[in-house]
C-alpha positions in Angstrom: -6.2 -20.0 5.6 -8.5 -17.7 3.4 -12.1 -19.2 3.5 -11.1 -22.2 5.5 -10.9 -21.5 9.2 -10.0 -25.0 10.3 -6.9 -24.8 12.4 -3.8 -26.7 11.0 -2.0 -29.2 13.1 0.5 -26.7 13.8 -2.1 -24.2 14.9 -3.9 -26.7 17.1 -0.5 -27.3 18.8 -0.1 -23.6 19.4 -3.6 -23.3 20.8 -2.9 -26.4 23.1 0.4 -24.9 24.3 -1.1 -21.5 24.9 -3.8 -22.9 26.8 -1.6 -24.8 29.2 0.8 -21.9 29.6 -2.3 -19.5 30.4 -3.7 -21.8 33.0 -0.9 -23.4 34.5 1.7 -20.7 34.5 -0.1 -17.2 34.0 -3.2 -17.7 36.2 -1.1 -18.6 39.4 1.1 -15.5 38.7 -1.9 -13.4 39.1 -2.4 -14.7 42.7 1.0 -14.0 43.5 1.3 -10.4 42.2 -2.1 -9.4 43.8 -0.5 -10.0 47.2 1.3 -6.8 46.8 -0.2 -3.2 46.9 -1.8 -2.0 43.6 0.7 -0.4 41.2 3.6 -1.3 43.6 6.9 -2.1 41.5 6.9 -5.4 43.5 4.0 -6.7 41.6 6.2 -6.6 38.5 9.2 -8.1 40.2 6.9 -10.9 41.7 6.2 -12.2 38.3 10.0 -12.9 37.5 9.8 -16.7 38.4 6.8 -17.1 36.2 8.6 -15.3 33.3 11.7 -17.5 33.9 9.4 -20.6 33.7 8.2 -19.2 30.4 11.6 -18.8 29.0 12.5 -22.4 30.0 9.4 -23.6 28.1 10.8 -21.8 25.0 8.5 -18.8 24.7 11.3 -16.3 24.0 13.0 -18.6 21.5 9.5 -18.8 19.9 9.5 -15.1 19.3 12.7 -14.9 17.4 12.8 -15.7 13.7 14.1 -19.0 12.5 16.6 -16.9 10.4 18.1 -15.7 13.6 18.1 -19.1 15.2 14.7 -19.1 16.9 11.6 -21.1 16.5 9.1 -18.5 15.6 6.1 -19.5 13.8 3.5 -17.8 11.7 1.8 -14.3 12.7 -1.5 -16.4 13.0 0.0 -18.7 15.5 1.3 -15.6 17.4 -2.1 -14.3 17.3 -3.7 -17.6 18.8 -1.0 -17.6 21.5 -1.6 -13.9 22.4 -5.6 -14.4 22.5 -5.5 -17.4 24.7 -3.2 -15.6 27.2 -5.1 -12.4 27.3 -8.3 -14.3 27.9 -6.9 -15.7 31.1 -4.2 -13.5 32.5 -3.2 -10.3 30.4 -0.9 -8.5 32.8 1.7 -11.2 33.3 1.4 -12.0 29.6 2.1 -8.6 28.4 5.7 -8.7 30.0 6.3 -11.9 28.0 5.0 -10.4 24.8 6.7 -7.1 25.2 9.9 -8.8 25.1 8.9 -10.2 21.7 8.2 -6.6 20.6 11.5 -5.4 21.9 13.2 -8.3 19.7 11.2 -7.4 16.6 13.6 -4.9 15.2 16.3 -7.5 15.5 14.0 -9.9 13.7 13.4 -7.3 10.9 16.9 -5.7 10.5 19.8 -7.7 12.2 22.8 -9.1 10.2 25.3 -11.7 11.5 27.1 -9.2 13.3 24.2 -8.7 15.7 24.1 -12.4 16.9 25.6 -11.6 20.3 22.7 -9.4 21.2 20.1 -12.3 20.7 22.2 -15.0 22.6 20.5 -14.6 26.0 17.2 -14.9 24.4 17.9 -18.1 22.5 19.5 -19.8 25.4 16.2 -20.9 27.2 17.8 -19.8 30.5 17.3 -17.1 33.1 14.7 -14.3 32.8 16.1 -11.9 30.1 13.9 -9.0 29.2 13.8 -6.8 25.9 12.3 -3.6 25.2 11.5 -1.5 22.2 12.3 2.0 23.7 10.2 4.3 21.5 7.7 6.7 23.4 8.8 9.8 25.1 7.3 11.9 28.0 5.9 14.6 25.6 4.4 12.1 23.3 5.8 11.2 19.7 2.7 11.4 17.5 3.8 14.5 15.8 7.6 14.2 16.2 8.3 13.0 12.7 6.1 15.4 10.7 8.1 17.8 8.6 9.1 20.8 10.6 8.9 18.9 13.8 12.3 18.6 15.7 12.3 14.8 15.8 12.8 12.5 18.9 14.1 14.3 21.8 16.2 11.3 22.9 19.5 11.9 20.9 22.7 10.0 20.0 25.9 11.8 19.0 28.8 10.1 17.3 32.1 10.6 19.3 35.1 8.7 18.0 34.1 5.0 17.8 31.1 5.4 20.3 27.7 6.8 20.3 26.5 8.9 23.3 22.8 8.6 24.2 20.9 11.2 26.1 17.2 11.6 26.7 14.1 10.5 28.5 11.8 7.6 27.5 8.4 6.6 28.9 5.9 3.8 28.5 8.5 1.3 27.1 7.6 -1.9 28.8 10.3 -3.8 30.4 12.9 -1.1 29.8 14.2 -0.9 33.4 14.6 -4.7 33.9 13.7 -6.6 37.0 16.0 -4.5 39.3 15.0 -1.1 37.6 18.6 -0.8 36.6 18.1 -1.4 32.9 16.9 -4.4 30.9 19.0 -7.0 29.1 18.5 -5.5 25.7 16.8 -2.2 24.7 16.3 -1.0 21.2 16.5 2.6 21.7 14.9 4.7 18.9 16.6 8.0 18.8 17.7 10.9 16.7 21.1 11.2 15.3 22.2 14.6 16.7 25.9 14.3 15.4 24.8 17.0 12.9 21.9 19.5 13.4 18.6 18.9 11.6 18.6 21.3 8.7 15.7 23.3 7.8 13.2 21.5 5.7 14.8 18.3 6.4 12.5 15.1 7.1 13.0 14.3 10.8 12.8 10.6 9.7 16.1 10.9 8.0 17.6 11.3 11.4 15.9 8.4 13.2 18.2 5.4 14.3 17.8 2.5 16.6 20.8 1.6 18.9 21.1 -1.6 21.0 21.7 -1.0 24.6 22.6 -3.9 26.7 22.6 -4.0 30.4 26.4 -4.7 30.2 26.6 -1.2 28.5 24.6 0.4 31.3 26.8 -1.2 33.9 30.0 -0.2 32.3 28.8 3.4 32.2 28.3 3.5 35.8 25.9 5.0 38.3 23.6 7.8 37.0 23.8 6.7 33.3 20.3 5.1 33.5 17.7 6.1 35.9 14.0 5.4 36.7 12.4 8.8 37.2 9.0 7.4 38.0 6.9 4.3 38.1 3.8 5.0 36.3 0.5 4.0 38.1 -2.1 2.5 35.8 -5.6 1.1 36.3 -4.9 -2.1 34.4 -1.9 -4.3 33.6 -0.9 -3.6 37.1 2.1 -6.1 37.1 3.6 -4.4 34.1 6.7 -2.1 34.3 6.8 0.8 31.7 8.5 3.7 33.8 9.6 7.2 33.0 13.5 6.7 32.5 16.4 8.9 31.6 19.6 8.0 29.7 22.6 10.4 30.6 25.8 10.3 28.5 25.4 6.4 27.7 28.3 5.4 25.6 27.9 2.4 23.4 30.4 1.0 20.7 29.4 1.7 17.0 28.7 -2.1 16.7 25.5 -1.7 18.6 24.0 0.5 15.7 21.0 -1.7 14.5 19.8 0.8 12.1 21.6 3.9 11.1 20.1 7.3 10.6 17.4 7.2 7.9 16.6 3.5 8.4 15.3 3.5 11.9 11.8 4.9 11.4 11.1 2.3 8.8 12.1 -0.7 11.1 10.3 0.9 14.2 7.1 1.3 12.4 7.5 -2.2 10.9 7.7 -3.6 14.3 4.5 -1.8 15.3 2.9 -3.1 12.0 3.3 -6.7 13.4 2.3 -5.8 16.8 -0.9 -4.1 15.6 -2.2 -7.4 14.7 -1.4 -8.8 18.1 -3.1 -6.0 20.0 -6.2 -7.1 17.9 -5.8 -10.6 19.3 -5.3 -8.9 22.9 -8.8 -7.3 22.4 -10.3 -10.6 21.3 -9.0 -12.4 24.3 -10.4 -9.7 26.5 -13.9 -10.0 24.7 -13.9 -13.5 25.1 -13.2 -13.4 28.9 -16.0 -10.7 29.2 -18.5 -12.8 27.2 -17.6 -16.0 29.1 -18.0 -14.3 32.6 -21.1 -12.7 31.7 -22.6 -15.9 30.2 -21.8 -17.8 33.4 -23.3 -15.1 35.6 -26.5 -15.0 33.3 -27.0 -18.9 33.7 -26.4 -18.7 37.5 -28.3 -15.6 38.6 -31.9 -14.5 38.3 -31.7 -11.0 40.0 -34.8 -12.2 42.1 -36.9 -13.3 39.3 -38.3 -16.6 38.3 -36.0 -17.4 35.4 -32.2 -17.1 34.7 -31.0 -13.8 33.4 -30.1 -15.4 30.1 -33.8 -15.8 29.4 -34.3 -12.1 29.7 -34.3 -10.7 26.1 -32.5 -7.3 27.1 -29.7 -9.4 28.6 -29.5 -11.8 25.8 -29.3 -9.1 23.2 -26.4 -7.3 24.9 -24.6 -10.7 25.3 -25.3 -11.9 21.7 -23.9 -8.5 20.4 -20.6 -9.2 22.3 -20.3 -12.7 21.0 -20.8 -11.3 17.3 -18.3 -8.8 17.8 -15.7 -11.1 19.1 -16.2 -13.4 16.2 -15.9 -10.4 13.8 -12.7 -9.2 15.7 -11.0 -12.6 15.5 -11.8 -13.0 11.9 -10.3 -9.6 11.1 -7.2 -10.3 13.2 -6.5 -13.8 11.6 -7.0 -12.2 8.1 -4.6 -9.4 8.8 -2.1 -11.9 10.3 -2.4 -14.1 7.2 -2.2 -11.2 4.9 0.8 -9.6 6.6 2.8 -12.8 5.5 1.1 -14.1 2.5 -0.9 -11.3 0.8 -2.5 -10.7 -1.5 -1.9 -7.1 -2.2 1.3 -5.0 -1.7 2.7 -4.1 1.6 0.5 -0.9 1.9 -2.6 -3.2 1.5 -1.4 -5.7 4.0 -0.4 -3.1 6.5 -3.8 -1.5 6.2 -5.4 -4.6 7.6 -3.1 -4.8 10.5 -4.0 -1.2 11.4 -7.7 -1.9 11.0 -7.4 -4.9 13.2 -5.7 -2.8 15.9 -8.2 -0.1 15.8 -11.4 -2.2 15.4 -10.4 -4.9 18.0 -9.1 -2.4 20.6 -12.3 -0.3 20.5 -14.6 -3.2 20.3 -12.9 -4.7 23.5 -13.7 -1.5 25.3 -17.2 -1.6 24.2 -17.7 -5.3 24.9 -16.5 -4.9 28.5 -18.8 -2.0 29.0 -21.8 -3.7 27.4 -21.3 -6.8 29.8 -21.1 -4.5 32.8 -24.4 -2.9 31.8 -25.9 -6.2 31.4 -24.5 -7.7 34.7 -25.5 -4.6 36.6 -24.3 -3.4 39.9 -22.7 -6.8 40.8 -20.2 -6.0 38.0 -18.8 -3.2 40.2 -17.7 -5.9 42.8 -13.8 -6.4 42.6 -14.4 -10.1 43.3 -15.9 -10.2 39.8 -13.6 -9.9 36.9 -15.6 -7.3 35.0 -14.0 -4.0 36.1 -10.6 -5.4 35.9 -11.3 -6.5 32.4 -12.4 -2.9 31.4 -9.4 -1.4 33.1 -7.2 -3.8 31.0 -9.1 -3.1 27.9 -9.2 0.6 28.2 -5.4 0.8 27.2 -5.7 -1.1 24.0 -6.9 1.9 21.9 -4.1 4.2 23.3 -1.0 2.1 23.5 1.2 0.6 20.8 0.5 3.6 18.8 -2.7 5.4 19.9 -5.7 4.9 17.5 -6.3 8.6 17.1 -2.8 10.1 17.2 -1.0 7.4 15.1 -3.1 4.4 13.8 -6.1 6.1 12.2 -3.6 8.8 10.7 -1.6 6.0 9.1 -4.8 4.7 7.6 -5.5 8.2 6.4 -2.0 8.3 4.8 -2.6 5.2 3.0 -6.0 6.2 1.5 -4.5 9.5 0.3 -1.9 7.7 -1.8 -2.5 7.8 -5.6 -1.9 4.1 -5.8 -4.3 3.2 -3.0 -6.4 0.2 -3.9 -9.1 -0.5 -1.1 -9.8 -4.2 -1.8 -6.4 -5.6 -3.1 -5.7 -7.2 0.4 -8.8 -9.4 -0.4 -8.9 -9.9 -4.2 -5.3 -9.0 -5.3 -4.3 -6.2 -7.7 -5.7 -6.2 -11.1 -4.8 -3.8 -13.9 
């Protein structure tokens, strides 16, 4: 892939399939959910038939590694899929991709004993939802620094069961279609069987426990509650509510990552998703550029020539196009490097973090620039510009906020004595 940006046959197939999915499945879903009031939970629930159709088309199986029975391809192919879907209908798409994120810890850490948890997502039937249940109401950006108490959601070992208690927030899909719990939740929590000792690294207590809908049903009413559906300016058909687990008992077989291993796997999942957030940003920038270009060719604002012939407009629009191309190149390079190198894992990870930060912030700027170019007409809700901005504005602050988490991780990499700034491009040399 480096230096040659021609798509392979497989990548072209991914692009064509993504284009069909976006236009024939996701775009109509938007017309359906917009019939419900803004931020109504009904918007999310109305997308279930679309999601089920995507499952039937193999989209979930395609997010599971072949090592676990799935048909997942390369990270570049995932980036192509995400960009295409986000350029057409990001809200309905996020529900699909969030299940992929929810399954990523299993892709990274599952053994043969965890096969039963993946079975619903390999079947190609129904509308199973998965969720990586990570964030908490008070935030987690500083929860794992030395001296911090760690995650507030806890698990205690009692006999042959783990007992989970705590509140989570922003975990897409975690409540399921009926808000009584999703099919599979990878709950990131703190092992509270023994207390965190003074000076002990909180990361040593992080574990990941798999909680199924059957587990919640077995625990009975009140074990899982939605405390609040969060109203958001963008992604208005997505569900990521404030939830509470109360004395949820699961068998020890549900442990995916024991204490001390959970943080590495959770952050590994977010390393991969960082690249895909970059692709989300590229998709939104594409949509903003295309909409502004169309407007500029058709409208003259009362003048003698189309807007595109005005230098000021063309300057803003060409800037968005340049940034879109740069963002895509970085995203594809990061996707390729994560799986192929060169460089060690830290060098590859740095590119993933850079793609997330750069592309998410560039998307917000691109949407703002096209609004400035188009002018007051961009404020009309019948045009796409304000919706694109409302969607883009979350990219720098979700999936690990750029300020609180992603840039800090970049700083930590640069502080390492072994840091090699350019090994992800040229490899490592003595």
